[in-house]
C-alpha positions in Angstrom: 139.9 159.3 125.0 136.4 159.2 126.6 133.6 161.4 125.4 129.8 161.5 125.5 127.4 163.1 122.9 124.1 164.7 123.7 121.2 165.8 121.5 121.0 169.6 122.0 120.0 170.4 118.4 116.5 171.8 119.5 117.8 173.9 122.3 118.7 177.6 122.2 122.3 178.7 123.1 121.4 179.5 126.7 119.9 176.1 127.3 122.9 174.4 125.6 125.2 176.5 127.9 123.3 175.3 131.0 123.7 171.6 129.9 127.5 172.1 129.3 127.9 173.8 132.7 126.2 170.9 134.4 128.5 168.4 132.6 131.5 170.5 133.5 130.6 170.5 137.2 130.4 166.7 137.2 133.6 165.9 135.2 135.9 163.1 136.2 138.9 161.7 134.6 139.0 157.9 133.9 142.3 157.7 135.7 141.5 160.2 138.5 143.7 163.0 137.2 144.8 163.1 133.6 146.0 165.6 131.1 144.4 163.8 128.2 140.7 163.3 128.8 137.5 164.1 130.7 134.4 161.9 131.1 131.6 162.5 130.5 132.2 166.0 129.1 131.7 166.4 125.4 134.4 169.1 125.6 137.8 167.3 125.7 140.7 169.0 127.5 144.4 168.6 126.9 147.4 170.3 128.4 147.4 173.0 125.8 143.8 173.4 124.6 140.3 172.3 124.3 138.4 170.2 121.7 134.6 170.0 121.0 133.1 167.9 118.3 129.7 169.2 117.1 127.6 166.2 116.3 125.0 168.3 114.4 127.1 169.5 111.5 130.3 167.4 111.6 132.5 170.2 112.8 135.5 170.0 115.1 136.0 173.1 117.3 139.3 173.9 119.0 140.8 176.7 121.0 143.9 177.1 123.1 145.1 178.7 126.3 144.7 176.3 129.3 147.8 174.6 130.6 146.4 171.9 132.8 143.4 169.5 132.8 142.2 170.6 136.2 140.8 174.1 135.6 138.4 176.2 137.6 134.7 176.1 137.0 134.7 179.8 136.3 137.1 179.3 133.4 134.9 176.6 131.9 131.9 178.9 132.2 133.6 181.7 130.3 135.0 179.4 127.6 131.7 177.5 127.1 129.9 180.8 126.9 132.2 182.1 124.2 132.0 178.8 122.3 128.2 178.9 122.0 127.6 182.7 121.8 130.7 183.9 119.9 132.2 180.8 118.4 134.1 182.6 115.6 136.2 184.6 118.0 137.8 181.6 119.8 137.7 178.5 117.6 139.1 177.1 114.4 136.8 174.8 112.3 137.6 171.5 110.6 134.5 170.4 108.7 134.0 166.7 107.7 135.5 165.2 110.9 134.2 161.8 111.7 134.1 162.2 115.5 137.2 160.0 116.2 139.8 162.1 118.0 143.1 160.6 119.1 145.5 162.0 121.6 148.9 161.6 123.3 150.0 163.8 126.1 150.4 167.1 124.2 148.9 166.7 120.7 145.8 165.5 118.9 145.2 163.6 115.6 142.0 163.1 113.7 140.8 161.3 110.6 138.4 163.1 108.3 135.2 161.4 107.1 135.4 162.9 103.7 138.5 161.2 102.4 140.4 159.6 105.3 143.1 162.2 105.5 144.8 162.9 108.8 144.8 166.2 110.8 147.2 166.8 113.7 147.7 169.8 116.0 149.3 170.6 119.4 153.0 170.4 120.4 154.9 170.1 117.1 157.6 168.0 118.6 155.3 165.2 119.9 152.9 164.8 116.9 151.2 168.2 116.6 152.8 168.5 113.1 154.2 166.0 110.6 151.1 164.0 110.0 151.2 161.9 106.8 149.8 163.4 103.7 147.3 161.5 101.5 144.0 159.8 102.0 142.6 156.4 102.9 143.6 156.3 106.6 141.3 154.4 109.0 143.0 154.3 112.4 145.4 156.2 114.6 147.4 154.8 117.5 149.7 156.7 120.0 152.5 156.4 122.4 153.1 159.1 125.0 154.8 161.4 122.4 154.1 160.0 118.9 151.4 158.8 116.6 151.0 156.0 114.1 148.3 156.1 111.4 147.1 153.0 109.5 145.5 153.0 106.0 142.7 150.8 104.9 145.2 148.4 103.2 147.4 148.2 106.3 150.2 150.6 105.6 151.7 152.4 108.6 153.0 156.0 109.0 154.5 157.3 112.2 155.3 160.8 113.3 156.2 162.7 116.6 159.1 162.2 119.0 161.5 160.0 117.0 162.9 158.0 119.9 159.4 157.2 121.2 158.0 155.7 118.0 157.8 158.8 115.8 160.0 157.1 113.2 160.9 153.6 112.2 157.5 152.3 111.2 157.8 149.2 108.9 157.2 149.6 105.2 154.8 147.5 103.2 151.1 146.9 103.6 148.9 144.3 105.3 149.4 145.2 108.9 146.3 144.4 110.9 146.8 145.9 114.4 149.1 148.2 116.3 149.7 148.2 120.0 151.7 150.7 122.0 153.6 151.2 125.3 154.4 154.8 126.4 157.5 154.7 124.2 157.1 152.1 121.5 154.8 150.6 118.9 154.3 147.0 117.9 152.3 145.9 114.8 151.0 142.5 113.6 151.5 141.8 109.9 149.1 139.7 107.7 151.2 136.5 108.4 151.1 137.1 112.2 154.7 138.3 112.4 155.4 141.3 114.6 157.4 144.5 114.0 158.3 146.9 116.7 159.9 150.3 116.8 160.6 153.1 119.3 162.5 153.0 122.6 164.5 149.7 122.4 164.3 149.2 126.2 160.6 149.9 126.4 159.3 147.4 123.8 160.8 148.9 120.6 163.0 145.8 120.1 163.0 142.1 121.2 160.0 140.9 119.2 159.6 137.1 118.5 161.3 135.7 115.5 158.4 133.6 114.2 154.9 134.4 112.9 151.3 133.3 113.8 150.5 135.9 116.4 146.9 137.1 116.7 146.9 139.8 119.4 149.1 142.1 121.5 148.6 143.5 124.9 150.8 146.1 126.6 151.7 147.6 129.9 153.5 150.9 130.4 156.8 149.6 129.0 156.3 146.0 127.8 154.3 143.9 125.3 152.8 140.4 125.4 151.7 138.7 122.2 149.4 135.7 121.9 149.7 133.2 119.0 147.2 130.9 117.3 148.4 128.0 119.5 147.7 129.9 122.7 151.4 130.5 123.4 152.6 133.9 124.8 155.8 135.8 124.1 156.6 139.0 126.1 159.3 141.6 125.6 160.3 145.1 126.9 161.1 146.3 130.4 161.4 143.3 132.8 159.9 145.3 135.7 156.7 145.8 133.6 156.2 142.3 132.4 158.8 142.1 129.6 159.9 138.8 131.0 158.0 136.0 132.9 155.3 135.0 130.4 154.1 131.4 130.8 156.1 128.8 128.8 153.2 126.4 128.0 150.3 127.1 125.5 146.5 126.9 125.4 145.9 130.4 126.5 142.9 132.2 125.0 143.4 135.9 126.1 145.9 138.3 127.6 144.9 141.4 129.6 147.1 144.1 131.1 147.2 147.0 133.4 150.0 149.6 133.7 152.5 147.2 135.4 151.5 143.5 134.8 149.9 141.0 132.5 147.2 138.3 133.2 146.6 135.4 130.8 143.5 133.2 130.7 143.9 129.5 129.9 141.4 127.3 128.2 140.7 125.5 131.5 139.8 128.8 133.2 143.1 129.1 135.1 144.9 132.5 135.2 148.7 133.1 134.9 150.1 136.5 135.9 153.5 138.2 135.6 155.0 141.6 135.9 155.4 144.0 138.8 153.9 142.3 141.9 153.4 145.6 143.6 
């Protein structure tokens, strides 16, 4: 999710409103049209509501009502006016938020700065409810309809749509990184082995049998993992790069877009695979 913060602490509500209206009129989504994020607006818009993080007092504001990301400027004007002039009438407050807000298509999750606990809201069936209890969480990852939170010691907790990664997270600790497709998660353990869960045909199964992996990249429905020797293993939907990874080694990095992977070799050559269109 993209957002920009501005120092408006010395401005009165009318001046702050003017700044927000200007930002609203120049909004643009990082993917052209999206139900998840705006840039550079400090107000973040989802399919079922709005979020604004107040940098001055560590407060997360939220209110609900909009159904789509593309809303009229007049609606933004009214909502921003209410936010800054009559905030108590339209928002709920969550003090202690650290500014890191995570999202899938219809829900949000956040980690509090005070104790590392997780807050979630939005559509209850895709992660808006069911967040793990307890403290010590440091990161949140998401598929299209589920979340996975990681603790500081590498334990994983998933919730949301069960078949898209909301259940099945591995037990134990020491996990270092989690990647996701739209419907599955894949996590690297301390020994470099990989565990995946979610939609079996979209990356939730088919992981490599051995350890030593250092990174994972993902397309919409496939994963590609790079090991310490520079070898690459891919799995998931064949049409999205789940098959076709290079068979040699010596690669230093793997990048991805929605449909294909590109691997950079030590000699500067590039190998690509996935959907050629």
